[in-house]
C-alpha positions in Angstrom: 132.3 48.6 193.9 132.1 48.1 197.7 132.1 44.3 197.2 135.1 44.7 194.8 137.0 46.7 197.4 136.4 44.1 200.1 137.6 41.4 197.7 140.8 43.4 197.1 141.3 43.9 200.8 140.9 40.1 201.4 143.4 39.3 198.7 145.9 41.9 200.1 145.5 40.5 203.6 146.0 37.0 202.3 149.1 38.1 200.4 150.6 39.8 203.5 149.9 36.8 205.7 151.4 34.5 203.1 154.4 36.7 202.8 154.9 36.9 206.5 154.7 33.1 206.7 157.1 32.7 203.8 159.6 35.0 205.5 159.7 32.8 208.6 163.0 31.1 208.1 164.6 29.1 210.9 168.0 27.7 209.9 168.7 24.1 210.9 172.2 23.0 211.8 174.6 20.5 213.4 177.3 20.8 216.0 179.9 18.1 216.0 183.5 19.2 216.1 184.7 15.6 216.2 183.2 15.0 212.8 184.0 18.4 211.2 186.6 20.5 212.8 189.3 17.9 213.5 187.5 14.8 212.1 186.8 13.2 208.7 185.4 16.4 207.3 185.2 15.2 203.7 182.9 12.3 204.7 181.0 14.4 207.2 180.2 17.3 204.9 178.7 14.9 202.3 176.4 13.6 205.0 175.5 17.1 206.2 174.7 18.1 202.6 172.4 15.1 202.4 170.8 16.2 205.6 170.1 19.7 204.1 172.1 21.4 206.9 172.2 25.1 206.6 174.2 26.0 209.8 177.4 24.4 211.0 178.4 25.3 214.6 182.1 25.1 215.2 184.2 25.9 218.3 186.8 28.5 217.5 189.3 27.8 220.2 191.4 30.7 221.3 193.4 28.4 223.6 193.6 24.7 224.4 194.7 21.8 222.3 193.2 23.2 219.1 193.8 26.8 220.1 194.7 29.3 217.4 197.0 31.3 219.8 199.3 29.0 221.6 201.6 31.9 222.5 201.0 35.6 222.9 200.9 37.4 219.5 203.1 40.4 219.0 200.4 42.1 216.9 197.2 40.5 218.2 194.8 42.3 215.8 196.6 41.0 212.7 195.4 37.7 211.4 198.9 37.2 209.9 200.7 37.3 213.2 203.0 34.2 213.3 201.6 33.2 216.7 198.3 32.4 215.1 197.6 29.0 213.5 194.3 29.1 211.5 194.8 25.9 209.6 191.9 23.9 211.0 189.5 26.8 210.8 190.4 27.7 207.3 189.7 24.1 206.3 186.2 24.0 207.8 185.2 27.4 206.5 186.3 26.3 203.0 184.4 23.1 203.2 181.2 24.7 204.5 181.3 27.3 201.7 181.8 24.5 199.2 178.6 22.8 200.5 176.6 26.0 200.8 176.5 26.1 204.7 176.8 29.0 207.1 179.5 28.7 209.8 178.7 29.7 213.3 182.0 30.2 215.2 181.7 29.8 218.9 184.7 31.6 220.4 185.9 29.6 223.5 188.9 28.8 225.7 191.5 31.1 227.2 195.1 30.4 226.5 197.3 30.1 229.7 199.3 33.2 228.7 196.0 35.3 228.9 194.7 34.1 232.3 197.8 33.5 234.5 198.3 29.9 233.6 194.9 28.6 234.5 192.7 26.2 232.6 190.9 27.3 229.4 187.6 27.7 231.3 188.9 30.7 233.3 188.3 34.1 231.8 191.2 36.2 230.5 192.7 38.7 232.9 192.4 41.4 230.2 189.3 41.5 228.0 191.3 43.5 225.5 193.3 40.3 224.7 190.1 38.5 223.8 188.7 41.4 221.8 191.9 41.7 219.8 191.9 38.0 219.0 188.2 38.1 217.9 188.9 41.1 215.7 191.7 39.2 214.0 189.4 36.2 213.5 186.6 38.4 212.2 188.9 40.2 209.9 190.3 36.9 208.5 186.8 35.6 207.8 185.2 38.8 206.5 185.0 37.5 203.0 187.7 39.9 201.8 190.9 38.2 203.2 193.3 36.6 200.7 193.7 32.9 201.2 197.2 32.7 199.8 196.0 30.6 196.9 194.8 33.5 194.7 191.4 33.7 196.2 189.5 34.9 199.2 188.6 33.0 202.4 184.8 32.6 202.6 183.0 34.8 205.1 181.8 33.9 208.6 178.9 36.1 209.7 177.5 34.4 212.8 179.5 34.3 216.1 178.9 33.1 219.6 180.6 34.3 222.8 181.8 31.3 224.8 179.8 28.2 225.7 177.5 27.7 228.7 179.0 30.3 231.0 176.5 29.3 233.7 178.2 25.9 233.9 181.5 25.6 235.8 182.8 23.1 233.2 183.0 26.1 230.8 183.5 29.1 233.0 185.0 29.1 236.5 184.5 30.2 239.2 180.7 30.5 239.2 180.5 32.3 242.5 182.9 34.4 244.7 182.4 35.3 248.3 182.8 39.0 249.1 182.3 41.1 252.2 178.6 41.6 251.1 178.0 37.9 250.5 178.1 35.7 247.4 178.6 37.3 244.0 177.8 35.6 240.7 181.3 35.8 239.4 180.6 34.0 236.2 178.1 36.8 235.2 180.7 39.5 235.9 183.3 37.6 233.9 180.8 36.9 231.1 179.8 40.5 230.6 183.5 41.2 229.8 183.7 38.2 227.5 180.5 39.0 225.6 181.5 42.6 225.2 184.9 41.6 223.9 183.5 39.3 221.3 180.8 41.7 220.3 183.3 44.6 219.9 185.9 42.4 218.1 183.4 41.2 215.5 181.7 44.5 214.9 184.9 46.4 214.7 185.1 45.1 211.1 182.2 47.4 210.4 180.3 44.8 208.3 176.7 45.2 209.1 175.8 41.6 208.2 177.7 40.1 211.1 175.8 38.9 214.2 177.0 38.0 217.7 175.0 35.7 220.0 175.6 35.9 223.7 174.3 33.8 226.6 174.8 30.4 225.1 173.5 29.2 228.4 173.2 25.6 229.6 169.7 24.4 230.5 169.9 24.4 234.3 171.8 25.5 237.4 171.4 25.1 241.1 171.9 28.7 242.3 173.7 27.3 245.3 177.2 28.7 245.8 177.7 26.4 248.8 177.1 23.2 246.8 179.9 20.9 245.7 179.4 22.0 242.1 177.9 25.5 242.0 176.1 26.7 238.9 173.7 29.4 237.9 170.3 28.8 236.4 169.6 30.4 232.9 167.1 32.9 234.1 169.2 34.0 237.1 172.2 34.3 234.8 170.3 36.5 232.4 169.2 38.8 235.2 172.7 38.9 236.6 174.4 39.9 233.3 171.8 42.6 232.9 172.6 43.9 236.4 176.3 43.7 235.7 176.1 45.9 232.6 175.6 43.7 229.5 174.0 46.0 227.0 174.9 44.9 223.4 174.4 41.7 221.6 172.5 40.6 218.5 170.9 37.4 219.7 170.5 35.5 223.0 171.5 31.8 222.7 170.4 28.9 224.9 170.5 25.1 225.1 167.1 23.9 226.2 168.0 20.2 226.8 165.5 17.8 228.5 166.3 16.6 232.0 165.6 12.8 232.1 164.7 9.9 229.8 161.0 10.2 230.7 160.8 13.8 229.5 159.3 14.8 226.2 160.1 18.1 224.6 156.9 19.6 226.0 157.6 18.4 229.6 157.9 21.3 232.0 161.1 21.0 234.0 161.6 20.4 237.7 164.9 22.1 238.5 167.2 22.1 241.5 165.5 21.4 244.8 162.2 21.0 243.0 162.3 24.6 241.8 161.2 24.9 238.1 162.8 28.3 237.8 166.2 26.8 237.9 165.8 25.2 234.5 164.8 26.3 231.0 163.9 23.5 228.6 161.7 23.6 225.5 158.8 22.8 227.9 159.1 26.2 229.5 160.9 28.1 226.8 158.4 30.9 227.0 159.8 31.8 230.4 163.1 32.7 228.7 161.5 34.5 225.9 159.4 36.5 228.4 162.4 37.5 230.6 164.6 38.4 227.6 161.8 40.7 226.3 161.5 42.4 229.7 165.2 43.0 230.0 166.3 43.5 226.4 163.3 44.0 224.2 162.7 42.0 221.0 166.1 40.4 220.7 166.5 37.4 218.4 167.0 33.9 219.9 169.3 31.1 218.8 169.0 27.5 220.0 172.6 26.6 219.5 172.6 23.1 221.0 169.9 20.5 221.5 169.6 16.7 221.3 168.2 13.5 222.8 170.5 10.6 223.7 169.5 7.1 222.7 169.3 3.7 224.5 171.2 1.8 223.3 173.8 2.6 224.3 172.9 5.0 227.1 170.6 3.2 229.5 170.5 6.1 232.0 169.5 9.2 229.9 168.8 7.6 226.6 165.4 7.1 224.8 164.6 4.5 222.1 165.6 5.2 218.6 162.0 5.7 217.6 161.4 8.2 220.4 164.5 10.2 219.5 163.1 10.7 216.0 159.7 11.6 217.3 161.0 14.0 219.9 163.3 15.6 217.3 160.3 16.5 215.2 158.4 17.8 218.2 161.3 19.9 219.3 161.8 21.6 215.9 158.1 22.2 215.7 158.2 24.0 219.1 161.1 26.1 218.0 159.4 27.1 214.8 156.3 28.3 216.6 158.5 30.9 218.4 158.8 33.8 215.9 162.0 35.0 217.6 164.0 31.8 217.0 166.3 32.1 214.0 168.2 28.9 214.3 168.2 25.5 215.9 171.3 23.3 216.1 171.3 19.5 216.9 174.2 17.9 218.8 175.6 15.5 217.4 175.9 14.0 213.9 177.5 10.8 215.2 177.5 9.3 218.7 180.7 9.8 220.8 182.7 6.6 221.3 182.1 6.1 225.0 178.8 6.0 226.9 180.3 8.5 229.3 180.1 11.0 226.4 177.1 11.9 224.4 174.9 9.5 222.4 172.6 12.0 220.7 173.9 11.4 217.2 171.8 10.9 214.2 173.9 7.8 213.7 175.7 5.4 216.0 179.4 5.6 216.6 179.8 2.7 214.1 178.0 4.6 211.4 174.6 3.1 211.5 171.8 5.6 210.8 169.1 6.0 213.4 165.5 6.9 212.4 166.4 10.4 213.6 168.6 10.8 210.5 165.6 10.8 208.2 163.6 12.9 210.7 166.3 15.6 210.8 166.6 15.6 207.1 162.8 16.2 206.8 163.0 19.1 209.3 166.0 20.7 207.6 164.3 20.4 204.3 161.4 22.5 205.7 163.9 25.3 206.3 165.9 25.0 203.0 165.7 28.3 201.0 
């Protein structure tokens, strides 16, 4: 009887372990607006289906060239306000639904009417304007909104607040001098942005919706006096905590490598030789540890990652073979972290000029790199 009990205990333990392992599901995705949002989406979606893509990251532009709100809406919380143009976004949501993919909308870009005529990388003067826009978007894509064709628009359940707010390309200014010294202005502005997106999405009262904040770039110099000030990911995380950020569902980060000689496991050397100014996959545990200290057991999203190739990029690119190898290693590292729920590769296809990004799974001319098959294999591991 005792031996039988031990046997049952072993079987139960094995079942629990197997169940825990089976429940570990990291969604794999692609981020490439040029091939999806405003590109040849019919061709691209067929490729993404072949790649077993589960998550499609798409920028939801509030302002800018592809912005939904080119003018101030009279009724900002209504998706039907005539100032809103959702055409591009309805299209991509329908396509993604047709091919069985989740959409991750990354809300970005302030229209001039909301920030005093400044570029789209400046925060809105009133966070309420952003919150109202996001509520209208979340309401439109809540799965219960009539599409005007006798059906309902498919739901969008994952959202991101902005993109790389610790990088001046996406949020400016990064620092502001006060009577007490330098202040991390980007963190102050971002707390308002993240709160606005979180509140706007969750005001729909759908419990299945999730908002990722952070969306931080991999490095920053923490030097307000430099020619291009930026904030490191860990310093930014500490700053938003100090400035009052309390509520989000996941913390997102982009743990890119630094140079062509770096493997995914390479620990970074950040600004002025200080490794604390960068977070790559090589020291991703540092981010997980700090996030736990500040916010507990929050989920983590890797919403942008990739290796550029040489050819054509002779400065930052690696060989085609190394790109495929590093892709496999990177996804394996992410899977080992039980907090990581998704990992998104940037791009599907190389950008046309070397000055852009050449991390595509195929060349700009459409030739598949070995990483195409490598990505397909990794995505298949996550397919439900």
